[in-house]
C-alpha positions as CSV (number, residue, x, y, z in Angstrom):
1,X,-5.9,-18.6,-3.6
2,X,-5.0,-17.8,-7.3
3,X,-8.3,-17.0,-8.4
4,X,-11.0,-14.5,-8.1
5,X,-13.6,-15.7,-5.6
6,X,-17.6,-15.4,-6.9
7,X,-18.6,-14.7,-3.5
8,X,-20.6,-11.4,-3.0
9,X,-20.7,-9.5,0.3
10,X,-24.0,-9.0,1.4
11,X,-25.4,-5.3,1.3
12,X,-25.1,-3.1,4.3
13,X,-27.0,-0.6,6.4
14,X,-25.9,2.8,4.7
15,X,-27.6,4.5,8.0
16,X,-25.0,6.7,9.7
17,X,-24.4,6.3,13.4
18,X,-24.9,9.9,13.7
19,X,-25.6,12.8,11.4
20,X,-22.8,14.9,12.8
21,X,-19.0,14.2,12.6
22,X,-18.0,10.6,12.9
23,X,-14.2,11.4,13.0
24,X,-12.2,9.9,15.8
25,X,-11.2,12.2,18.7
26,X,-7.8,10.5,19.2
27,X,-5.8,7.1,18.5
28,X,-7.0,3.8,19.5
29,X,-4.8,1.8,21.8
30,X,-2.8,-1.3,20.2
31,X,-5.2,-3.7,21.5
32,X,-8.1,-2.0,20.0
33,X,-6.6,-1.5,16.7
34,X,-5.4,-5.0,16.3
35,X,-9.0,-6.3,17.2
36,X,-10.4,-3.8,14.8
37,X,-8.3,-4.7,11.7
38,X,-8.9,-8.5,12.3
39,X,-12.6,-7.9,12.6
40,X,-12.4,-5.7,9.1
41,X,-10.8,-8.8,7.2
42,X,-13.4,-11.1,9.1
43,X,-16.2,-9.0,7.7
44,X,-14.5,-8.6,4.2
45,X,-13.4,-12.1,3.7
46,X,-15.2,-14.6,5.8
47,X,-18.4,-13.5,7.8
48,X,-19.5,-11.1,5.0
49,X,-19.5,-13.4,2.0
50,X,-21.5,-15.8,4.0
51,X,-24.1,-13.5,4.8
52,X,-23.4,-14.2,8.7
53,X,-23.4,-10.3,9.4
54,X,-26.0,-7.5,10.5
55,X,-26.1,-3.8,11.6
56,X,-28.6,-3.5,14.5
57,X,-28.7,-0.4,16.7
58,X,-25.6,1.1,15.9
59,X,-23.6,-2.1,16.2
60,X,-22.3,-4.6,13.8
61,X,-22.8,-8.2,14.6
62,X,-20.6,-10.6,13.1
63,X,-20.8,-14.5,13.4
64,X,-18.1,-17.1,12.8
65,X,-19.8,-19.8,11.7
66,X,-17.7,-22.6,12.1
67,X,-16.4,-21.7,15.4
68,X,-20.0,-20.8,16.7
69,X,-18.6,-17.5,17.8
70,X,-21.1,-14.3,17.8
71,X,-19.1,-11.3,18.0
72,X,-20.4,-7.2,18.5
73,X,-18.8,-4.0,18.0
74,X,-20.1,-0.6,18.1
75,X,-20.1,1.6,15.0
76,X,-18.7,5.1,14.5
77,X,-20.3,4.6,10.9
78,X,-21.2,2.7,8.5
79,X,-20.2,2.1,5.1
80,X,-21.8,1.5,1.5
81,X,-19.1,-1.4,0.9
82,X,-18.9,-2.6,4.5
83,X,-15.6,-0.9,5.3
84,X,-17.4,0.4,8.5
85,X,-15.5,2.4,11.3
86,X,-15.5,0.8,14.9
87,X,-15.3,2.1,18.0
88,X,-14.5,0.6,21.5
89,X,-13.9,-3.2,22.5
90,X,-15.1,-6.2,20.8
91,X,-17.5,-8.5,22.6
92,X,-18.6,-11.8,22.2
93,X,-22.1,-13.4,23.3
94,X,-21.8,-15.7,26.1
95,X,-25.1,-16.9,27.4
96,X,-27.6,-14.3,27.5
97,X,-25.1,-11.5,27.8
98,X,-21.9,-9.9,26.1
99,X,-18.3,-10.0,27.2
100,X,-15.5,-8.2,26.1
101,X,-13.0,-9.9,23.9
102,X,-9.4,-9.1,23.5
103,X,-7.3,-8.9,20.7
104,X,-5.5,-12.0,21.4
105,X,-8.7,-14.2,21.9
106,X,-10.1,-12.9,18.6
107,X,-6.7,-13.7,17.0
108,X,-7.4,-17.4,18.2
109,X,-11.1,-17.3,17.3
110,X,-10.0,-16.4,13.6
111,X,-7.2,-19.2,13.7
112,X,-9.7,-21.9,14.9
113,X,-12.3,-20.6,12.2
114,X,-9.7,-20.5,9.4
115,X,-8.9,-24.0,10.1
116,X,-12.1,-25.5,10.2
117,X,-12.8,-23.3,6.8
118,X,-9.8,-24.6,4.9
119,X,-9.0,-27.8,6.7
120,X,-5.3,-26.7,7.1
121,X,-3.6,-25.3,10.0
122,X,-1.1,-22.0,9.9
123,X,1.2,-22.2,12.7
124,X,2.6,-19.0,12.1
125,X,-0.5,-16.9,12.1
126,X,-1.0,-16.3,15.7
127,X,2.6,-15.3,16.3
128,X,2.5,-12.8,13.5
129,X,-0.4,-11.1,14.5
130,X,1.5,-11.0,17.9
131,X,4.1,-9.4,16.2
132,X,2.0,-6.8,14.7
133,X,0.6,-6.0,18.1
134,X,4.0,-5.5,19.0
135,X,4.7,-2.9,16.0
136,X,1.5,-1.1,16.4
137,X,2.4,-0.7,20.3
138,X,5.9,0.3,19.6
139,X,4.7,2.8,16.7
140,X,2.0,4.5,19.1
141,X,4.8,4.7,21.8
142,X,7.4,6.1,19.6
143,X,8.3,9.9,20.3
144,X,7.2,12.3,17.3
145,X,9.9,15.2,16.5
146,X,8.5,18.5,16.1
147,X,8.3,19.8,12.4
148,X,10.3,22.6,11.2
149,X,7.2,23.5,8.8
150,X,9.3,23.0,5.7
151,X,7.8,21.5,2.7
152,X,10.3,18.6,2.7
153,X,9.9,18.1,6.5
154,X,6.1,18.0,6.1
155,X,6.3,15.2,3.2
156,X,8.6,13.2,5.3
157,X,6.3,13.5,8.3
158,X,3.3,11.9,6.2
159,X,5.6,8.9,5.0
160,X,6.3,8.3,8.8
161,X,2.8,8.7,10.1
162,X,1.5,5.3,9.2
163,X,1.6,3.9,13.0
164,X,-1.4,1.5,12.4
165,X,-1.0,0.3,8.8
166,X,-3.3,-1.2,6.4
167,X,-6.7,-1.7,8.1
168,X,-7.4,-4.8,6.0
169,X,-4.5,-6.8,6.7
170,X,-4.4,-9.0,9.3
171,X,-0.8,-8.3,10.2
172,X,-0.2,-4.7,9.0
173,X,2.7,-4.4,11.5
174,X,4.3,-7.9,11.6
175,X,8.0,-7.6,11.2
176,X,11.0,-10.1,11.8
177,X,14.5,-9.4,13.0
178,X,15.8,-7.5,16.3
179,X,13.3,-5.1,17.8
180,X,16.0,-2.5,18.4
181,X,16.8,-2.8,14.9
182,X,13.4,-2.0,13.8
183,X,13.2,1.0,15.9
184,X,16.4,2.3,14.5
185,X,15.2,2.3,11.2
186,X,11.3,2.3,11.4
187,X,9.5,5.0,9.5
188,X,7.2,5.1,12.6
189,X,10.2,5.8,14.6
190,X,10.9,8.9,12.5
191,X,14.2,7.0,11.5
192,X,16.9,9.0,9.5
193,X,20.4,7.6,9.3
194,X,23.5,7.3,6.9
195,X,23.9,4.6,4.7
196,X,26.7,1.8,4.6
197,X,29.0,2.6,1.7
198,X,31.0,-0.1,-0.2
199,X,33.7,0.5,-3.0
200,X,33.2,-2.6,-5.4
201,X,35.7,-3.4,-8.0
202,X,33.9,-2.5,-11.5
203,X,34.1,-6.4,-12.8
204,X,32.3,-7.4,-9.8
205,X,29.4,-5.0,-10.2
206,X,26.2,-5.4,-12.3
207,X,24.0,-2.4,-13.1
208,X,21.7,-1.2,-16.1
209,X,20.7,2.4,-16.9
210,X,17.9,3.7,-18.9
211,X,19.6,6.8,-19.7
212,X,23.3,8.5,-19.3
213,X,23.8,10.0,-15.7
214,X,20.8,7.6,-13.9
215,X,23.7,6.3,-11.6
216,X,25.1,9.6,-10.6
217,X,23.0,9.9,-7.4
218,X,24.6,6.5,-6.0
219,X,28.3,7.9,-7.3
220,X,27.9,11.3,-5.5
221,X,27.6,9.6,-2.4
222,X,31.2,9.1,-2.0
223,X,34.5,9.6,-3.7
224,X,36.0,6.0,-4.7
225,X,39.7,4.5,-6.0
226,X,39.8,4.1,-9.7
227,X,38.5,0.9,-10.8
228,X,35.9,0.7,-8.1
229,X,32.1,1.7,-8.0
230,X,30.3,3.0,-5.2
231,X,27.6,0.7,-3.6
232,X,25.2,2.1,-1.0
233,X,23.5,-0.6,1.3
234,X,20.8,-0.3,3.9
235,X,22.5,-0.6,7.1
236,X,20.1,-3.0,8.4
237,X,20.8,-5.0,5.3
238,X,24.4,-5.0,5.8
239,X,24.4,-6.0,9.3
240,X,22.3,-9.4,8.1
241,X,24.4,-10.1,5.3
242,X,27.9,-8.8,6.5
243,X,29.2,-12.3,7.4
244,X,28.4,-14.1,4.0
245,X,31.3,-15.9,3.3
246,X,31.6,-14.7,-0.5
247,X,31.5,-11.1,0.9
248,X,34.0,-11.7,3.7
249,X,36.6,-13.1,1.0
250,X,35.9,-10.3,-1.4
251,X,36.7,-7.7,1.5
252,X,39.8,-9.7,2.5
253,X,41.2,-9.9,-1.3
254,X,40.2,-5.8,-1.1
255,X,37.8,-6.4,-4.3
256,X,35.2,-4.6,-1.8
257,X,36.3,-1.7,0.4
258,X,34.2,-1.2,3.2
259,X,34.1,2.5,3.8
260,X,31.4,2.5,6.8
261,X,28.7,4.8,7.1
262,X,28.4,7.7,5.1
263,X,27.8,11.3,5.5
264,X,24.4,12.2,4.1
265,X,21.3,11.0,6.1
266,X,18.5,9.2,4.6
267,X,14.9,9.0,5.7
268,X,12.8,6.1,6.0
269,X,9.8,6.2,3.9
270,X,6.3,4.2,4.6
271,X,7.7,0.8,2.8
272,X,10.7,0.8,5.1
273,X,13.2,0.1,2.5
274,X,12.7,3.0,0.5
275,X,15.0,6.2,1.6
276,X,15.0,9.4,0.6
277,X,17.6,12.1,0.9
278,X,15.5,14.8,-0.2
279,X,16.9,14.7,-4.0
280,X,16.7,11.0,-4.9
281,X,14.7,7.9,-3.6
282,X,17.0,4.4,-3.2
283,X,14.9,1.5,-3.0
284,X,17.1,-0.9,-1.3
285,X,16.6,-4.9,-0.7
286,X,15.7,-5.7,3.0
287,X,15.8,-9.2,4.2
288,X,13.2,-8.4,6.7
289,X,9.5,-9.9,6.8
290,X,7.3,-7.3,6.9
291,X,3.3,-8.0,6.7
292,X,3.7,-10.9,4.2
293,X,6.9,-11.4,2.7
294,X,10.8,-10.5,2.8
295,X,11.5,-7.0,1.3
296,X,14.4,-7.9,-1.4
297,X,14.6,-6.8,-4.7
298,X,14.3,-9.8,-7.0
299,X,16.7,-10.0,-9.9
300,X,13.9,-9.9,-12.2
301,X,12.5,-6.6,-10.1
302,X,16.0,-5.1,-10.5
303,X,16.3,-5.5,-14.4
304,X,12.3,-5.0,-15.0
305,X,12.4,-1.2,-13.3
306,X,14.9,-0.1,-15.7
307,X,13.3,-2.0,-18.6
308,X,9.7,-0.3,-17.5
309,X,11.5,3.1,-17.3
310,X,13.0,2.8,-21.1
311,X,10.2,1.0,-22.6
312,X,7.5,3.1,-20.9
313,X,8.9,6.4,-22.0
314,X,6.6,7.4,-24.8
315,X,3.5,6.2,-23.0
316,X,4.5,8.1,-19.7
317,X,5.3,11.3,-21.8
318,X,2.1,10.9,-23.4
319,X,0.0,10.7,-20.5
320,X,1.8,13.6,-18.6
321,X,0.8,15.8,-21.9
322,X,-2.9,14.6,-21.5
323,X,-3.1,15.0,-17.8
324,X,-0.5,17.7,-16.8
325,X,-1.7,17.1,-13.0
326,X,-0.2,13.6,-12.9
327,X,3.2,12.1,-13.2
328,X,5.3,8.9,-12.7
329,X,8.2,9.0,-10.6
330,X,10.5,6.7,-12.9
331,X,13.1,4.1,-12.0
332,X,16.1,4.9,-14.1
333,X,18.8,2.5,-12.6
334,X,19.9,-0.2,-10.5
335,X,23.4,-1.5,-9.3
336,X,24.5,-4.5,-7.5
337,X,27.3,-7.2,-6.6
338,X,28.0,-9.7,-8.8
339,X,30.5,-12.0,-6.9
340,X,30.5,-15.4,-8.3
341,X,29.4,-18.4,-6.3
342,X,30.7,-21.8,-6.6
343,X,28.9,-22.4,-10.2
344,X,30.5,-19.2,-11.5
345,X,27.5,-17.3,-11.6
346,X,26.8,-14.3,-9.5
347,X,25.8,-15.4,-6.1
348,X,22.0,-14.7,-6.0
349,X,22.0,-14.1,-2.4
350,X,24.4,-10.9,-2.8
351,X,23.1,-10.0,-6.1
352,X,19.5,-9.7,-4.8
353,X,20.4,-8.8,-1.2
354,X,22.9,-5.8,-2.1
355,X,20.4,-4.6,-5.2
356,X,19.5,-0.8,-5.0
357,X,17.2,0.9,-7.4
358,X,17.5,4.5,-8.2
359,X,14.0,6.2,-8.1
360,X,13.5,10.0,-8.9
361,X,12.8,12.5,-6.4
362,X,10.1,14.8,-6.2
363,X,11.5,18.3,-7.2
364,X,11.8,17.9,-10.6
365,X,8.1,16.9,-10.7
366,X,6.4,19.1,-8.2
367,X,4.4,22.3,-9.2
368,X,5.5,25.6,-7.9
369,X,4.2,26.2,-4.6
370,X,2.9,22.8,-3.8
371,X,3.6,20.2,-0.8
372,X,3.7,16.7,-1.4
373,X,2.0,14.5,1.0
374,X,1.3,10.5,1.0
375,X,-1.8,9.6,-0.1
376,X,-1.9,6.9,2.7
377,X,-1.4,9.5,5.5
378,X,-4.1,11.9,4.0
379,X,-6.6,8.9,4.0
380,X,-5.7,7.4,7.4
381,X,-8.6,6.5,9.7
382,X,-6.9,8.2,12.6
383,X,-5.3,11.6,12.5
384,X,-1.7,10.3,13.0
385,X,0.3,13.1,11.1
386,X,0.0,16.7,9.5
387,X,-1.2,15.6,6.2
388,X,-4.6,14.0,7.5
389,X,-7.7,14.9,6.0
390,X,-9.1,16.5,8.9
391,X,-6.1,18.9,8.9
392,X,-6.3,19.8,5.2
393,X,-10.0,20.3,5.7
394,X,-10.4,21.8,9.1
395,X,-13.4,23.6,10.0
396,X,-14.5,23.0,6.3
397,X,-18.3,22.7,5.6
398,X,-19.7,19.7,3.5
399,X,-19.8,21.6,0.5
400,X,-16.1,22.6,0.8
401,X,-15.3,18.8,1.1
402,X,-17.2,18.1,-2.0
403,X,-15.4,20.3,-4.0
404,X,-12.2,19.3,-2.8
405,X,-13.1,15.7,-3.8
406,X,-13.9,16.8,-7.1
407,X,-10.6,18.0,-7.7
408,X,-8.9,15.1,-6.6
409,X,-10.6,12.7,-8.4
410,X,-10.3,14.8,-11.5
411,X,-6.4,14.2,-11.0
412,X,-6.5,10.6,-9.9
413,X,-8.9,8.4,-12.0
414,X,-8.4,9.6,-15.8
415,X,-4.8,9.0,-16.1
416,X,-4.8,5.6,-14.6
417,X,-7.8,4.6,-16.8
418,X,-5.9,6.0,-19.5
419,X,-3.1,3.9,-18.8
420,X,-4.9,0.8,-18.9
421,X,-7.3,1.3,-21.8
422,X,-5.0,3.4,-24.3
423,X,-1.7,2.3,-23.4
424,X,-2.2,-1.4,-21.9
425,X,-0.6,-0.4,-18.7
426,X,-1.6,-1.5,-15.3
427,X,-0.8,0.7,-12.5
428,X,-0.9,0.1,-9.1
429,X,-2.1,3.5,-7.6
430,X,-3.0,2.1,-4.1
431,X,-2.7,4.7,-1.3
432,X,1.2,3.8,-0.4
433,X,2.0,4.2,-4.2
434,X,0.5,7.9,-4.6
435,X,1.9,11.2,-3.5
436,X,-0.5,14.0,-3.6
437,X,0.5,17.6,-4.0
438,X,-1.5,20.0,-2.3
439,X,-1.5,23.9,-2.9
440,X,-1.2,26.5,0.1
441,X,-5.1,26.1,0.9
442,X,-4.7,22.2,1.2
443,X,-6.4,21.8,-2.1
444,X,-5.3,18.9,-4.4
445,X,-3.1,20.3,-7.5
446,X,-1.3,17.4,-8.8
447,X,-1.0,13.6,-8.1
448,X,2.4,11.4,-8.5
449,X,2.5,7.5,-9.1
450,X,5.4,5.6,-7.9
451,X,7.0,2.1,-7.7
452,X,7.2,0.3,-10.8
453,X,7.2,-3.1,-9.0
454,X,3.7,-3.5,-9.4
455,X,3.4,-2.0,-12.6
456,X,2.5,-4.6,-15.2
457,X,1.6,-4.8,-19.0
458,X,-1.1,-6.2,-20.9
459,X,0.5,-8.6,-23.7
460,X,-2.1,-7.4,-26.3
461,X,-0.6,-4.2,-26.4
462,X,3.0,-5.0,-25.5
463,X,3.7,-8.1,-27.6
464,X,6.7,-6.9,-29.3
465,X,8.3,-5.3,-26.6
466,X,7.8,-8.3,-24.3
467,X,9.3,-10.5,-26.8
468,X,12.7,-8.7,-26.9
469,X,12.9,-9.1,-23.1
470,X,14.3,-12.2,-21.2
471,X,11.7,-14.5,-20.2
472,X,12.7,-14.3,-16.6
473,X,12.0,-10.3,-17.0
474,X,9.0,-10.5,-19.3
475,X,7.0,-13.0,-17.2
476,X,6.9,-11.1,-14.2
477,X,6.2,-7.8,-16.0
478,X,2.9,-9.4,-17.5
479,X,-0.8,-9.6,-16.5
480,X,-3.4,-10.8,-18.7
481,X,-6.5,-7.9,-19.3
482,X,-8.8,-9.6,-16.7
483,X,-6.0,-10.1,-13.9
484,X,-4.8,-6.4,-14.9
485,X,-8.4,-4.7,-14.5
486,X,-9.2,-6.5,-11.2
487,X,-5.8,-5.1,-10.3
488,X,-6.7,-1.5,-11.3
489,X,-10.1,-1.6,-9.8
490,X,-8.8,-3.1,-6.3
491,X,-5.9,-0.6,-5.9
492,X,-7.8,2.5,-7.5
493,X,-11.3,2.1,-6.0
494,X,-11.4,-0.3,-3.3
495,X,-8.1,0.4,-1.6
496,X,-7.4,4.1,-2.7
497,X,-10.5,6.1,-3.5
498,X,-12.8,4.3,-0.8
499,X,-10.3,4.8,2.0
500,X,-9.8,8.5,0.8
501,X,-13.7,8.8,0.5
502,X,-14.2,7.4,4.0
503,X,-12.0,10.0,5.5
504,X,-14.0,12.6,4.2
505,X,-17.3,10.9,5.2
506,X,-16.0,10.7,9.0
507,X,-16.2,14.8,8.8
508,X,-19.5,14.9,7.4
509,X,-21.1,11.5,7.4
510,X,-24.4,12.9,5.3
511,X,-22.2,13.1,2.2
512,X,-21.4,9.7,1.3
513,X,-23.9,8.9,-1.1
514,X,-23.0,12.5,-3.0
515,X,-19.2,11.4,-2.4
516,X,-19.9,8.1,-4.4
517,X,-22.0,9.8,-7.1
518,X,-19.0,12.1,-8.0
519,X,-16.9,9.0,-8.4
520,X,-19.4,7.6,-10.5
521,X,-19.8,10.8,-12.6
522,X,-15.8,11.0,-13.2
523,X,-16.0,7.2,-14.7
524,X,-18.9,7.8,-16.6
525,X,-17.3,10.9,-18.2
526,X,-14.3,8.8,-18.9
527,X,-16.6,6.1,-20.5
528,X,-18.5,8.6,-22.5
529,X,-15.4,10.1,-24.4
530,X,-13.7,6.9,-24.6
531,X,-16.6,4.5,-26.0
532,X,-17.5,2.8,-22.6
533,X,-15.0,-0.2,-22.8
534,X,-16.9,-3.2,-21.7
535,X,-14.8,-3.4,-18.6
536,X,-15.7,0.3,-17.3
537,X,-19.2,-0.2,-18.4
538,X,-19.6,-3.1,-15.9
539,X,-18.3,-1.3,-13.3
540,X,-20.6,1.7,-13.6
541,X,-23.5,-0.8,-14.0
542,X,-23.1,-2.1,-10.5
543,X,-20.7,-4.8,-10.9
544,X,-19.3,-6.1,-7.6
545,X,-15.8,-4.7,-6.6
546,X,-12.7,-7.0,-6.3
547,X,-11.2,-6.6,-3.0
548,X,-7.9,-8.4,-2.2
549,X,-8.1,-11.2,0.2
550,X,-5.4,-10.4,2.4
551,X,-6.5,-12.3,5.2
552,X,-6.8,-15.6,3.1
553,X,-3.5,-14.6,1.4
554,X,-1.8,-14.8,4.6
555,X,-3.2,-17.8,5.9
556,X,-2.5,-19.9,2.9
557,X,0.9,-18.1,2.7
558,X,0.5,-17.4,-0.8
559,X,2.6,-14.9,-2.6
560,X,1.3,-11.5,-2.9
561,X,1.1,-11.5,-6.5
562,X,-1.1,-14.6,-6.6
563,X,-3.5,-13.0,-4.0
564,X,-7.3,-13.6,-4.7
565,X,-10.1,-11.6,-4.4
566,X,-13.6,-11.3,-2.7
567,X,-16.4,-9.1,-4.2
568,X,-17.9,-6.2,-2.3
569,X,-21.3,-4.7,-3.1
570,X,-21.0,-2.1,-5.5
571,X,-21.4,1.7,-4.3
572,X,-22.6,2.5,-8.0
573,X,-25.7,0.8,-7.7
574,X,-28.9,3.0,-8.4
575,X,-30.1,2.8,-4.8
576,X,-27.0,3.8,-3.4
577,X,-26.7,6.8,-5.7
578,X,-30.2,7.8,-5.0
579,X,-29.7,7.7,-1.1
580,X,-31.9,4.6,-0.6
581,X,-31.2,2.4,2.2
582,X,-29.7,-0.9,1.7
583,X,-30.1,-3.3,4.5
584,X,-28.6,-6.4,5.5
585,X,-30.2,-9.8,6.4
586,X,-31.4,-9.2,10.2
587,X,-31.0,-12.3,12.0
588,X,-31.6,-13.0,15.8
589,X,-28.6,-13.0,18.1
590,X,-29.3,-16.1,20.1
């Protein structure tokens, strides 16, 4: 699905299920979590756009029109953009009554509905939902180590607290491979482990650096003989690739020395394949399917990370000066294997499979006295770790929550908008790509953006820069202005702001109109100061919001980069900001 859908999700009732806190009191079961996630996807991408939903008497009713099934679930709280909070089991109508529906049956109904809708089957889908259920169940059952109270331990606990995954993805915890290996290396299992180290003859390595010393974090991991370079590997990836014939032959020739496990322990972060030792992040390739795709560093991504770090230096410096409460973790180097294949070129499976990207650590960026926390952990629907908003704002009143929100938006929104409008730079500030640094009182003091893989350039701003890059690198780094804007609005507003806002609204449901009004205020202030660019003007006037269609993308087996969007009702429309009630088309449940 490579184009933007023109469907608009119908408006939803904004009447809260209860005037008091709607926050959950505990974690859901794996069965309930998977069912709610599937229901989120159906609401956003299937039944909502076709006006087959209603909110009645504290319940969401949702019809699958082609399968002919009517579903119902109780609500903890409703949302202006349809991102409702569910509670309890999903039920289906049978005759004149309702019967509880398990997650597996709901997955089968989803499979049937999408088959009828698209005219095509996806024989992987049910197995992937099952794999995700296994992943959620394992994550919920994994023991959680006690925290030592230190800043690094708290940060790493936030990275490892996402037990349920993306709530608008049909298979957020799907994974391939041996479950035993997953439990050894998964963030949800609090995994920390040494790397597998190789010493590779210099002429059989490939690397790029944006500045002197950028590869030092690799070289200091272990001493190697003269004429060799140190190449660390994720131990899971080494287990997957160690029987590759060219690799075995190079080890037999002593072109590669297998040094075994290193001494330093690295901790798995939320992305699974990016590891942190407290000094430097290392982003490894991992030939494991997680959610949609194999998590390996393509050759153009290796080169692209260093190219962006080099080329964006002036823009990032300007943004850091204008917005001192924000920054970007750069990726100044990569290294990999360059063992010739049968055609004499570097074997691509090994070059990409052993490619490692060096990303800056946090310490050089942190403001004094702050603690870094993963934004996704703060905004999680459930209190799964020490970073959750309910812990940062424990016993707060609505006024304190609004004050926290104002500070947060002032740090987050302006630099992303300035990157796009002033520098032609498309950041990807979704919840897993932002680290929030809070002070001793839990208030936001700084935001750090990370992961250059999703950062793109607008060609009208960067034509000269793109022209000097190899086409295979320049192409994946480029978005046109409309595609880039959709990506910015989705990541910034739909994925990030709306979920963080939802977590706050769970604590104080009556504040949702005021929370959205604050978002609009910050956007309007930026527009007023910068001539109100047309795309931002449309957003402020209530144009529907683009939401990534994760369910349809997974069903159609489309690459993530080619995912399409569905449209959500705007929270910036005047009736929302005035607190007026919005209603859906009410239809009878027969």
